[in-house]
C-alpha positions as CSV (number, residue, x, y, z in Angstrom):
1,M,14.0,44.4,-69.6
2,T,15.8,42.4,-72.4
3,D,18.5,41.4,-69.9
4,L,16.0,40.3,-67.4
5,R,14.2,38.1,-70.0
6,R,17.6,36.6,-70.9
7,L,18.3,35.8,-67.3
8,I,15.0,34.1,-66.7
9,G,15.4,32.1,-69.9
10,A,18.8,31.0,-68.8
11,L,17.4,29.9,-65.4
12,V,14.7,27.9,-67.2
13,V,17.3,26.2,-69.4
14,L,19.5,25.4,-66.3
15,A,16.5,24.1,-64.4
16,T,15.6,21.9,-67.4
17,L,19.1,20.5,-67.5
18,G,19.1,20.0,-63.7
19,L,21.9,22.5,-63.1
20,C,19.9,25.2,-61.3
21,P,21.6,26.3,-58.1
22,V,18.2,26.6,-56.3
23,P,16.8,23.2,-54.9
24,A,13.7,22.0,-56.6
25,V,10.5,21.2,-54.6
26,A,9.6,17.6,-54.8
27,A,6.0,16.6,-54.4
28,G,5.4,13.1,-53.4
29,S,4.6,10.0,-51.5
30,G,6.2,6.6,-51.4
31,D,10.0,6.5,-51.4
32,I,11.4,10.1,-51.2
33,T,14.9,9.0,-50.4
34,P,16.4,10.6,-53.6
35,D,14.8,13.9,-52.8
36,I,16.2,13.8,-49.2
37,L,19.6,12.8,-50.4
38,A,19.5,15.6,-52.9
39,N,18.5,18.2,-50.3
40,R,15.3,19.0,-52.1
41,D,12.3,20.4,-50.3
42,V,9.4,18.0,-50.2
43,T,5.7,18.5,-50.2
44,L,4.0,15.4,-49.0
45,T,0.9,14.2,-50.7
46,G,0.6,10.9,-48.8
47,A,2.6,8.2,-47.0
48,A,6.3,8.8,-47.6
49,V,9.4,6.8,-46.5
50,V,13.1,7.7,-46.3
51,N,15.5,4.7,-46.4
52,V,18.5,6.3,-44.7
53,P,21.7,4.7,-45.8
54,A,24.4,3.7,-43.3
55,G,26.3,6.6,-41.8
56,T,25.0,10.1,-41.4
57,T,22.9,12.0,-43.8
58,T,22.3,15.7,-43.2
59,Y,19.2,17.2,-44.8
60,D,19.0,20.9,-45.2
61,G,15.6,21.0,-46.9
62,V,12.0,21.4,-45.6
63,I,9.2,18.9,-45.6
64,R,5.7,20.3,-45.9
65,G,2.3,19.2,-47.1
66,E,-0.1,16.6,-45.8
67,G,0.9,13.0,-45.2
68,T,3.1,10.8,-43.0
69,L,6.8,10.3,-42.9
70,R,8.6,7.0,-42.1
71,I,12.3,6.9,-41.4
72,A,13.7,3.5,-42.2
73,G,17.2,2.1,-42.9
74,R,20.3,1.7,-40.8
75,G,21.7,5.2,-40.8
76,T,21.1,8.6,-39.2
77,L,19.1,11.4,-40.8
78,I,19.8,14.9,-39.4
79,L,17.3,17.7,-40.1
80,T,18.7,21.2,-39.9
81,K,15.5,23.1,-40.7
82,D,12.1,23.1,-39.3
83,S,9.4,21.1,-41.2
84,D,5.7,21.6,-40.7
85,F,3.7,19.0,-42.6
86,S,0.6,17.5,-41.0
87,L,-1.6,14.4,-41.3
88,P,-4.2,14.3,-44.1
89,K,-7.4,15.9,-42.7
90,A,-9.2,12.6,-43.1
91,K,-6.9,11.1,-40.4
92,Q,-7.1,14.0,-38.0
93,R,-9.3,13.0,-35.0
94,Q,-7.7,14.3,-31.8
95,A,-9.6,16.8,-29.7
96,V,-7.7,19.5,-27.7
97,R,-9.6,21.2,-24.9
98,I,-8.4,24.0,-22.6
99,L,-10.0,23.6,-19.2
100,G,-9.6,25.2,-15.7
101,G,-10.8,28.8,-16.3
102,N,-8.3,31.2,-14.7
103,H,-5.9,28.3,-14.2
104,P,-6.0,26.7,-17.7
105,Y,-4.7,23.3,-18.5
106,V,-4.7,21.2,-21.7
107,V,-6.5,17.9,-22.2
108,V,-6.0,15.8,-25.4
109,T,-8.4,13.0,-26.2
110,R,-8.5,10.6,-29.2
111,P,-4.9,11.3,-30.2
112,D,-4.2,11.2,-33.9
113,P,-2.1,8.3,-35.3
114,P,1.6,9.2,-35.6
115,A,2.6,11.5,-38.4
116,I,6.3,10.5,-38.0
117,V,7.5,6.9,-37.5
118,V,11.1,6.0,-36.8
119,D,11.7,2.3,-37.6
120,Q,13.9,0.1,-35.5
121,G,17.6,0.5,-36.5
122,A,17.1,4.0,-37.9
123,T,18.0,7.3,-36.2
124,L,16.2,10.6,-36.8
125,Q,18.0,13.6,-35.4
126,Y,16.2,16.9,-34.9
127,G,18.7,19.7,-35.2
128,N,22.5,19.8,-35.2
129,G,23.2,21.8,-32.0
130,G,21.2,24.8,-33.0
131,G,17.6,26.1,-32.7
132,T,16.1,24.5,-35.9
133,G,15.4,21.1,-37.3
134,L,12.1,20.1,-35.6
135,I,9.2,18.5,-37.4
136,G,6.0,20.1,-36.0
137,R,2.8,22.0,-36.5
138,F,1.4,24.0,-33.6
139,P,-2.2,25.1,-34.4
140,Y,-3.7,25.0,-30.9
141,G,-2.6,28.1,-29.1
142,T,-2.1,26.1,-25.9
143,P,-1.1,28.0,-22.8
144,G,2.3,27.4,-21.2
145,Y,3.8,25.4,-24.1
146,Q,3.3,24.6,-27.8
147,L,1.4,21.4,-28.3
148,N,2.7,19.6,-31.4
149,Q,0.0,18.3,-33.7
150,D,2.5,15.9,-35.4
151,N,2.5,12.8,-33.1
152,I,5.5,10.5,-33.4
153,E,6.2,6.8,-33.0
154,V,9.8,5.9,-32.1
155,N,10.9,2.3,-32.5
156,G,14.5,3.2,-33.5
157,T,16.2,6.4,-32.1
158,L,15.1,10.0,-32.0
159,R,17.9,12.4,-31.0
160,L,17.0,15.9,-30.0
161,S,20.0,18.1,-30.8
162,L,18.2,21.4,-30.2
163,I,18.7,24.4,-27.9
164,R,15.0,25.1,-27.6
165,S,11.9,23.7,-26.0
166,V,10.5,20.7,-27.9
167,N,7.1,19.1,-27.7
168,L,6.7,15.9,-29.6
169,G,2.9,15.6,-29.3
170,T,1.8,12.1,-28.3
171,I,4.7,9.7,-28.3
172,S,4.4,6.0,-29.0
173,G,6.8,3.2,-29.9
174,S,9.5,1.2,-28.1
175,G,12.8,2.8,-29.0
176,L,15.0,5.5,-27.6
177,I,14.5,9.2,-27.3
178,S,17.8,10.8,-26.6
179,Q,19.1,14.3,-25.9
180,P,22.8,15.1,-25.9
181,R,24.3,16.6,-22.7
182,F,25.0,20.4,-22.3
183,L,22.7,21.6,-25.1
184,W,20.3,23.3,-22.7
185,G,17.2,22.4,-24.8
186,T,14.1,21.2,-23.0
187,L,11.9,18.2,-23.9
188,D,8.4,19.2,-23.0
189,L,6.4,16.0,-22.2
190,A,2.7,16.5,-22.0
191,G,-0.4,14.4,-21.8
192,S,-0.6,10.6,-22.0
193,N,2.1,8.9,-23.9
194,P,2.0,5.1,-24.6
195,F,5.8,5.1,-25.4
196,S,7.4,2.0,-24.0
197,G,11.1,2.6,-24.7
198,V,13.8,4.6,-22.9
199,I,14.1,8.4,-22.5
200,D,17.6,9.7,-22.2
201,N,17.5,13.2,-20.8
202,G,20.9,14.9,-21.4
203,T,20.0,18.4,-20.2
204,Q,16.4,19.3,-19.4
205,A,13.1,17.5,-19.5
206,S,9.8,18.9,-18.2
207,A,7.3,16.1,-17.3
208,G,4.1,18.1,-17.0
209,K,3.5,21.8,-16.4
210,P,1.0,23.9,-14.6
211,E,-0.8,23.8,-17.9
212,T,-0.7,20.0,-18.5
213,T,-0.4,16.7,-16.7
214,V,1.9,14.0,-18.0
215,A,1.5,10.2,-18.0
216,L,4.2,7.7,-19.1
217,P,2.7,4.4,-18.0
218,N,4.8,2.2,-20.2
219,V,8.2,3.9,-20.4
220,R,10.9,1.2,-19.7
221,A,13.4,3.5,-17.9
222,I,14.5,7.1,-17.7
223,L,18.2,7.8,-18.1
224,N,18.6,11.2,-16.4
225,Q,21.9,13.0,-17.1
226,G,20.6,16.5,-16.5
227,T,17.5,17.9,-14.8
228,W,14.1,16.2,-14.9
229,T,11.3,18.4,-13.7
230,V,7.8,17.2,-12.7
231,D,5.0,19.7,-12.4
232,T,1.2,19.5,-12.3
233,P,-1.9,21.7,-12.8
234,L,-4.1,22.6,-9.9
235,G,-5.7,19.7,-8.1
236,Q,-4.1,17.0,-10.3
237,T,-2.2,13.9,-9.4
238,V,0.7,12.8,-11.5
239,T,2.2,9.3,-11.1
240,I,5.6,8.4,-12.6
241,R,6.4,4.7,-12.1
242,Q,9.7,4.4,-13.9
243,N,13.1,3.8,-12.6
244,F,15.5,6.7,-13.1
245,Y,19.2,6.1,-13.8
246,Q,22.3,8.3,-13.8
247,R,25.7,7.8,-15.3
248,E,27.4,11.1,-14.8
249,Y,27.7,13.4,-11.8
250,G,25.3,16.3,-11.5
251,S,21.9,15.1,-12.4
252,D,18.8,15.8,-10.3
253,I,15.0,15.5,-10.2
254,N,13.0,18.6,-9.4
255,V,9.4,18.3,-8.3
256,Q,6.9,21.1,-8.3
257,S,3.1,21.0,-7.9
258,R,0.2,23.3,-7.5
259,P,-2.2,23.6,-4.5
260,G,-4.2,20.4,-4.2
261,S,-1.9,18.4,-6.4
262,K,0.4,15.5,-5.8
263,V,3.3,13.8,-7.5
264,I,3.8,10.1,-6.9
265,L,7.1,8.5,-7.7
266,T,7.1,4.7,-7.4
267,G,10.4,3.7,-9.0
268,Q,14.0,4.2,-7.9
269,Y,16.6,6.8,-8.8
270,S,19.8,4.7,-9.2
271,Y,23.3,4.8,-10.6
272,S,23.8,2.9,-13.9
273,N,27.0,1.1,-14.9
274,R,25.7,-1.2,-17.6
275,G,23.2,-1.5,-20.4
276,G,24.1,1.7,-22.3
277,D,21.4,4.1,-23.4
278,T,18.8,1.5,-24.3
279,N,18.9,-0.7,-21.2
280,P,20.3,1.2,-18.2
281,S,20.8,-0.9,-15.1
282,L,23.1,-1.4,-12.1
283,S,25.2,-4.5,-11.6
284,D,25.2,-4.3,-7.8
285,P,22.6,-2.3,-5.8
286,A,25.3,-1.7,-3.1
287,I,27.0,0.7,-5.4
288,N,24.2,3.2,-4.7
289,W,25.3,3.2,-1.1
290,R,29.0,3.9,-1.4
291,K,31.1,6.7,-2.9
292,I,32.8,5.9,-6.2
293,P,35.5,7.9,-8.1
294,H,34.4,11.3,-9.5
295,N,31.1,11.0,-7.6
296,L,29.5,9.5,-10.6
297,N,26.7,8.1,-8.5
298,K,25.8,11.3,-6.7
299,R,22.1,12.0,-7.4
300,G,19.7,14.5,-6.0
301,T,16.1,15.6,-5.7
302,N,14.8,19.1,-5.0
303,I,11.2,19.2,-3.8
304,K,10.1,22.8,-4.4
305,G,6.9,23.6,-2.5
306,A,5.4,20.3,-3.7
307,N,3.4,17.5,-2.3
308,V,5.5,14.4,-3.2
309,Q,4.9,10.8,-2.3
310,W,7.5,8.0,-2.7
311,G,5.9,4.7,-3.3
312,D,2.2,3.8,-3.8
313,G,1.9,0.9,-1.4
314,S,2.9,-1.7,-4.0
315,T,6.7,-1.6,-3.7
316,S,9.4,-1.7,-1.0
317,K,12.2,-0.1,-3.0
318,I,13.0,3.4,-1.8
319,F,13.1,6.1,-4.4
320,M,16.5,7.5,-3.3
321,P,18.8,4.7,-2.2
322,G,22.1,5.9,-0.8
323,T,23.9,7.9,1.8
324,A,24.9,11.5,2.2
325,D,27.9,10.6,0.0
326,T,25.8,9.5,-2.9
327,V,22.4,11.3,-2.8
328,Y,20.9,14.6,-1.6
329,I,17.3,15.5,-0.8
330,N,16.2,19.1,-0.5
331,L,12.8,20.0,0.9
332,L,12.1,23.6,-0.1
333,A,9.4,26.2,0.2
334,A,8.3,27.9,-2.9
335,R,4.6,28.9,-3.2
336,S,4.1,26.8,0.0
337,R,6.0,24.5,2.2
338,S,6.8,21.0,0.8
339,K,5.5,17.6,2.0
340,L,7.2,14.2,1.5
341,T,5.2,11.1,2.1
342,F,6.6,7.5,2.3
343,A,4.1,4.8,1.2
344,Y,5.8,1.4,0.9
345,N,4.6,-2.1,1.6
346,G,7.8,-3.3,3.3
347,P,10.9,-2.1,5.1
348,V,12.9,0.7,3.4
349,T,15.9,2.7,4.6
350,L,16.6,6.4,4.1
351,G,20.3,6.7,4.4
352,A,20.7,10.4,3.7
353,P,19.5,13.6,5.4
354,I,16.6,15.6,4.2
355,G,17.8,19.2,4.2
356,G,17.0,22.5,2.5
357,G,20.2,23.7,0.9
358,V,21.3,24.4,-2.6
359,F,21.7,21.2,-4.7
360,H,24.5,19.1,-3.3
361,D,25.0,21.5,-0.3
362,T,21.8,20.1,1.3
363,L,22.8,21.0,4.9
364,K,23.3,24.7,4.2
365,S,19.8,25.3,5.4
366,P,17.1,23.2,7.1
367,G,14.4,21.7,4.9
368,A,11.1,23.6,4.8
369,G,8.4,20.9,4.9
370,D,6.8,18.0,6.6
371,V,7.2,14.3,6.4
372,V,4.5,11.6,6.6
373,I,4.9,7.8,7.0
374,K,1.6,6.8,5.4
375,A,-0.9,4.3,6.7
376,V,0.0,1.5,4.3
377,R,0.2,-2.1,5.4
378,G,3.8,-3.1,6.0
379,N,5.1,0.5,5.7
380,D,8.3,0.4,7.8
381,V,10.7,3.3,7.2
382,T,14.1,3.6,8.8
383,F,15.9,7.0,9.0
384,A,19.6,5.9,9.1
385,A,20.9,9.5,9.1
386,D,20.4,12.7,11.0
387,Q,17.5,14.6,9.5
388,Y,17.7,18.3,8.9
389,Y,14.2,19.5,8.1
390,D,12.2,22.0,10.0
391,G,8.7,20.6,10.1
392,S,6.4,17.9,11.5
393,T,6.8,14.2,11.3
394,T,3.6,12.2,11.1
395,I,3.4,8.4,11.6
396,E,0.0,7.2,10.5
397,K,-1.9,4.3,12.0
398,G,-0.2,0.9,11.2
399,A,3.0,2.5,9.9
400,T,6.4,2.4,11.6
401,L,9.2,4.9,11.7
402,R,12.6,3.8,13.0
403,L,15.3,6.2,14.0
404,G,18.6,4.3,13.5
405,S,19.3,1.0,11.8
406,G,20.7,-0.6,14.9
407,R,24.1,-0.8,13.3
408,P,27.2,1.4,13.7
409,G,27.2,4.2,11.2
410,G,23.4,4.0,10.8
411,D,22.1,6.2,13.6
412,G,19.2,8.6,12.9
413,S,17.6,11.6,14.5
414,L,15.1,14.4,13.9
415,L,15.8,18.2,14.1
416,T,14.1,18.6,17.5
417,K,15.3,22.2,18.0
418,A,13.6,23.5,14.8
419,A,10.8,25.9,15.2
420,L,8.1,23.7,13.6
421,F,9.3,20.4,14.9
422,R,6.8,18.0,16.3
423,V,6.0,14.3,16.0
424,V,2.4,13.1,15.6
425,N,2.6,9.4,16.2
426,D,-0.5,7.3,15.5
427,G,1.6,4.2,14.5
428,S,4.9,3.1,16.0
429,L,8.1,5.1,16.7
430,V,11.2,2.9,17.3
431,I,14.6,4.3,18.3
432,R,17.5,2.0,17.8
433,N,20.7,4.0,17.6
434,A,23.9,2.1,18.1
435,D,26.2,5.0,19.1
436,K,24.6,8.4,19.2
437,A,22.2,9.5,22.1
438,I,19.3,11.6,20.9
439,T,16.6,13.7,22.4
440,L,12.9,13.7,21.4
441,S,10.1,16.0,22.5
442,K,6.7,17.2,21.4
443,L,5.4,13.7,20.9
444,S,1.7,13.3,20.5
445,G,-0.8,10.8,19.0
446,T,-2.2,7.4,19.9
447,G,0.9,5.4,18.8
448,S,3.6,3.6,20.7
449,L,7.3,4.4,21.4
450,T,10.0,1.8,21.7
451,Q,13.6,2.2,22.9
452,A,15.5,-0.6,21.2
453,G,19.0,0.7,20.7
454,V,22.2,0.6,22.7
455,A,22.5,4.4,22.7
456,T,20.4,6.3,25.2
457,T,17.2,8.1,24.1
458,R,16.1,11.2,26.1
459,L,12.5,12.4,26.2
460,A,11.7,15.9,27.3
461,G,9.0,18.5,27.2
462,A,5.4,17.9,25.9
463,L,4.8,14.1,25.8
464,T,1.1,13.5,25.2
465,Y,1.2,10.3,23.2
466,T,-1.2,7.7,24.6
467,G,0.3,4.5,23.3
468,T,2.6,2.0,25.0
469,T,6.2,2.9,26.0
470,T,8.5,-0.1,25.6
471,I,12.2,-0.4,26.5
472,S,13.7,-3.5,25.1
473,R,17.4,-2.4,25.0
474,G,19.5,0.5,26.4
475,I,18.2,3.4,28.4
476,L,15.2,5.6,28.0
477,A,15.8,8.7,30.0
478,L,13.1,11.2,30.9
479,T,14.7,14.6,31.5
480,S,11.5,16.6,31.8
481,G,7.8,16.2,31.2
482,S,5.9,13.1,32.1
483,L,4.9,9.7,30.8
484,T,1.6,9.9,32.5
485,S,-0.3,9.9,29.2
486,S,1.3,6.7,28.0
487,S,-1.2,3.9,28.5
488,A,1.5,1.4,29.6
489,V,5.3,1.2,30.2
490,R,7.1,-2.0,29.6
491,L,10.7,-3.1,30.2
492,T,10.9,-6.3,28.3
493,K,14.5,-7.6,28.3
494,A,17.2,-7.9,30.8
495,G,19.5,-4.8,30.8
496,A,16.8,-2.4,29.8
497,K,16.5,0.8,31.9
498,L,14.0,3.6,32.5
499,D,15.9,6.6,33.9
500,L,13.6,9.1,35.6
501,T,16.3,10.7,37.9
502,K,16.1,14.1,36.3
503,A,12.4,14.3,35.9
504,G,11.3,14.7,39.6
505,N,8.2,12.9,40.9
506,Q,6.6,10.7,38.3
507,T,3.6,8.4,37.8
508,L,3.6,5.4,35.5
509,R,0.5,3.6,34.4
510,N,0.4,-0.2,33.8
511,L,4.1,-0.8,34.4
512,S,5.4,-4.3,33.4
513,Q,9.0,-5.2,34.1
514,A,11.0,-8.2,33.1
515,S,13.7,-9.7,35.3
516,G,17.0,-7.9,35.0
517,T,15.5,-4.5,34.2
518,T,15.8,-1.3,36.2
519,V,13.7,1.8,36.8
520,L,15.8,4.7,38.2
521,Y,14.3,7.8,39.9
522,G,15.7,10.6,42.0
523,D,16.9,10.0,45.6
524,H,14.4,12.5,46.8
525,A,11.7,11.7,44.3
526,T,8.5,9.7,44.4
527,L,7.6,7.2,41.7
528,T,3.9,6.3,41.8
529,L,2.6,3.1,40.1
530,S,-1.0,3.3,39.1
531,R,-3.5,0.8,37.7
532,Q,-1.7,-2.5,37.0
533,A,1.9,-3.3,37.6
534,K,3.6,-6.6,36.9
535,L,7.1,-6.4,38.3
536,S,10.2,-8.6,38.2
537,G,13.1,-6.1,38.1
538,T,14.7,-3.4,40.3
539,F,13.6,0.1,41.4
540,Q,16.2,2.5,42.6
541,G,15.4,5.9,44.0
542,G,13.7,7.8,46.8
543,R,10.2,6.3,47.3
544,L,8.1,3.9,45.3
545,V,4.4,4.2,45.9
546,S,1.8,1.7,44.7
547,T,-1.8,3.0,44.3
548,G,-3.0,0.3,42.0
549,T,-2.6,-3.5,41.7
550,T,1.1,-4.5,41.9
551,G,2.1,-8.0,41.3
552,G,5.3,-10.1,41.1
553,T,8.6,-10.2,43.0
554,F,10.8,-7.2,42.7
555,T,13.5,-5.2,44.4
556,V,13.2,-1.7,45.8
557,K,16.4,0.2,46.6
558,G,14.6,2.8,48.5
559,D,11.4,3.2,50.4
560,F,8.2,1.3,49.4
561,E,4.7,2.3,50.2
562,Q,1.3,0.8,49.4
563,T,-1.6,3.2,49.8
564,P,-5.1,2.2,50.9
565,D,-6.2,2.1,47.3
566,G,-3.4,-0.3,46.4
567,Q,-3.3,-4.1,46.3
568,L,-0.3,-6.3,46.4
569,S,-0.8,-9.5,44.4
570,T,1.9,-12.1,45.1
571,R,2.7,-15.8,45.3
572,A,4.2,-17.1,48.5
573,T,7.0,-18.9,46.7
574,G,9.9,-18.1,49.0
575,T,11.2,-15.4,46.7
576,P,10.2,-12.2,48.4
577,I,9.7,-8.6,47.5
578,R,13.0,-7.1,48.7
579,V,13.0,-3.5,50.1
580,F,16.2,-1.7,51.1
581,G,14.4,1.2,52.8
582,R,11.3,1.8,54.9
583,V,8.2,-0.1,54.2
584,S,4.7,1.3,54.7
585,L,1.7,-0.9,54.1
586,A,-2.1,-0.4,53.6
587,G,-4.6,-1.6,51.1
588,K,-5.2,-5.2,50.1
589,L,-3.2,-8.3,49.9
590,A,-4.1,-10.9,47.2
591,L,-2.0,-14.0,48.1
592,T,-1.5,-17.4,46.6
593,P,-0.5,-19.6,49.6
594,P,2.7,-21.6,49.5
595,A,2.5,-24.9,47.6
596,N,4.6,-26.7,50.2
597,H,4.2,-26.2,54.0
598,T,7.1,-24.4,55.5
599,N,7.5,-23.0,58.9
600,E,8.0,-19.4,57.6
601,T,7.6,-17.9,54.1
602,L,8.9,-14.5,53.3
603,L,6.5,-12.1,51.5
604,I,8.4,-8.8,52.0
605,A,12.1,-8.9,53.0
606,N,12.8,-5.6,54.7
607,D,16.5,-5.2,54.5
608,G,16.4,-1.9,56.4
609,T,16.3,-1.6,60.2
610,D,13.0,0.2,60.6
611,P,9.9,-1.8,61.5
612,I,7.1,-2.2,59.1
613,A,4.7,0.7,59.3
614,G,1.0,-0.2,58.9
615,A,-0.6,-3.4,57.8
616,F,-2.7,-4.8,55.0
617,T,-6.4,-4.0,55.3
618,S,-8.1,-6.5,57.6
619,L,-4.9,-8.4,58.1
620,P,-3.5,-7.1,61.4
621,E,-0.6,-8.8,63.1
622,G,-1.2,-12.5,63.7
623,T,-4.2,-12.9,61.5
624,R,-4.7,-16.4,60.4
625,V,-4.5,-16.8,56.6
626,G,-5.3,-20.4,55.7
627,G,-2.9,-22.6,57.6
628,Y,-0.7,-19.6,58.3
629,Q,-0.5,-16.5,60.4
630,I,0.7,-13.2,58.9
631,T,3.3,-11.3,60.8
632,Y,5.0,-8.0,60.2
633,K,7.8,-8.9,62.6
634,G,9.0,-12.1,60.9
635,G,12.4,-13.0,59.5
636,D,15.0,-10.9,61.3
637,G,12.4,-9.0,63.1
638,N,10.9,-6.5,60.5
639,D,9.9,-8.7,57.6
640,V,6.4,-9.6,56.4
641,T,6.1,-13.4,56.6
642,L,3.6,-16.2,56.8
643,K,4.2,-18.6,59.7
644,L,2.8,-22.1,59.6
645,V,0.0,-22.7,62.3
646,K,0.7,-26.0,64.1
647,A,-2.2,-28.5,64.5
648,K,-2.3,-28.1,68.3
649,A,-2.3,-24.3,68.0
650,A,-5.3,-24.6,65.7
651,L,-7.4,-25.4,68.8
652,D,-6.3,-22.3,70.7
653,D,-8.2,-19.1,70.7
654,Q,-6.3,-17.2,68.0
655,P,-7.6,-14.2,65.9
656,T,-8.6,-15.1,62.4
657,A,-9.1,-13.0,59.3
658,P,-12.7,-11.6,59.7
659,P,-15.3,-12.5,57.2
660,A,-15.1,-9.0,55.7
661,T,-11.5,-9.4,54.5
662,T,-11.1,-8.9,50.8
663,S,-7.8,-10.8,50.5
664,T,-8.1,-13.4,47.7
665,A,-5.9,-15.8,46.0
666,A,-4.5,-14.9,42.6
667,N,-6.9,-17.4,41.0
668,G,-9.9,-15.7,42.6
669,T,-10.5,-18.5,45.3
670,S,-11.3,-16.9,48.7
671,L,-8.6,-17.3,51.3
672,R,-11.3,-17.2,54.1
673,L,-12.5,-20.8,53.5
674,P,-9.6,-22.5,55.4
675,A,-10.1,-20.2,58.3
676,I,-13.9,-20.8,58.3
677,L,-13.4,-24.6,58.1
678,A,-11.0,-24.5,61.1
679,A,-13.4,-22.4,63.1
680,A,-16.2,-24.8,62.2
681,A,-14.1,-27.8,63.3
682,V,-13.5,-26.1,66.7
683,V,-17.2,-25.5,67.2
684,L,-18.1,-29.1,66.2
685,L,-15.5,-30.5,68.6
686,A,-17.0,-28.3,71.4
687,L,-20.5,-29.6,70.6
688,I,-19.3,-33.2,70.7
689,L,-17.7,-32.7,74.1
690,I,-20.9,-31.1,75.4
691,V,-23.0,-34.1,74.1
692,L,-20.6,-36.6,75.6
693,R,-20.7,-34.8,79.0
694,R,-24.5,-34.8,79.0
695,R,-24.6,-38.5,78.2
696,R,-22.2,-39.2,81.1
697,R,-24.3,-37.2,83.5
698,T,-27.5,-39.0,82.4
699,A,-25.8,-42.4,82.8
700,E,-24.7,-41.4,86.3
701,N,-28.2,-40.2,87.4
702,N,-29.9,-43.3,86.0
703,P,-27.8,-46.3,86.9
704,V,-28.9,-49.6,85.4
């Protein structure tokens, strides 16, 4: 006992002299720099400040108590032990609620003012590569993560050198939050954070969880050099508007969401080659699109059973700019299949495939999800790569999806052989490949389809879309199925072709055809034109049948037939409809007479040897049409022509088109009027002759 008393007495003397080997506990507020430099534990009693000298200061003590801590100066302060002070109770105002019942999530309202402030120019480092060194108090018992009560304001630099999960509470300020690479710690971001600086993720960051949403409305940029994961609670939407940047190979963005939830990403994920940690940027956007040494610009995203939307209708910068050499996109099934929606207000290009592989090996497996081109004004998305996802592609009303950029090396396609493949097109689908022919099938919806590329597009199978089919360039080939559901088919530029040769008998509604265009069909097939047809090109195949109104001057390399329900509307200009096969006529003729009187005007030039079969309704051989007679034996003996009726012949007893004829001019004026006038003139002349004869007889019988 005497020895123990002596030892205690010695320790008291040493402590009095300041020579005790055990650090003292400092209680204080104001400037606590000397205590920190002396590695003394500190118990806060108010607002405290540490003026960190230049260089690096390592603090092995612990800060407790109630108060606030400001880190000032020009140096770096490293904390190696956990500290757990809190704000004075008078300043604590934030409310933490746990909602959601069986699917709990955390909501923080009225956040406390920051307990820690890092001034501009100063650096505070949590940890030194181990598991301790964090300032935090965790009184809430929140599910899924530990919510830190000690909110922080970072205007300088906060470095997270920890191998554990770290929550910083509500983050504010405008500085830099940085995590070294390869430490495998996780920054747990939760709730709404007004921070407006840069987050440098070196290893792992979780932006939201099933137990909390995240909002970073003001963050200037995110430098992602590890894995950034976004998640949501049930039925919640999380929007991240920041641009992401990468400097080193191997970073990615993982997106997860719960049923009824959505993650919206409105920025870009880009390579950075300037600006350092505090202002990452790219000197030339084209670098995102070409391979560079060491694959430093190879970035990726893994959508894991999530509902993800790129863009919000306010931007036209695609989230993943690049090609298969510089980006990868995996659409994966987790709790459910994934969904990726494009929502831009201008043209964007996806230059890489959407697959379902493992990280960079995106083509190892097909993607498991669906793609939507959203109904946003100006939304015009180009797939300039072969897509590899097994799912539907939906083009909403007013939106456009283009397969192929129209330039070599920029061709696009969909995985049509996949089990769940289908296209629901209520907008506009444009195919403009330069080199690679593709096949599309299972097309439905109310939208239009346009063939606009040099390479051939083949259509097959179920084609139930009801919009217009347009061919402006190249060949659109129907190998099976039918275009009957398409409301109109248009060939708009010279050189465009519609190839129906492998599809058997076909019917086209409302066909329009520019000069220099061609419709091909089988040598033994029948192509039927229904409703309206405005033609100026060439048809080549077995038999062309018109059951609707057909107008224009065109060429048929095959047989031509007009049914009783049909009507041929043409202008007698001297440029005839040319048929290189048999001609069979019925139905109506709506004719605009020649502007200049010629002896004979060709209507149908029958270049075959067979005579014309049939005739237009109410227009038999020799019927007078205006000042002309129609003949089916004109030209070289088997053409349909109009022959000029001579003035003398007008007095002869020739057949005229009966009053019941329905032939009309293109402008709607009846062609019966000239015939009626001519007949009336004959009758009038006869009456005059009768009157003159009677007068002569009266004069003879009653001489003066």
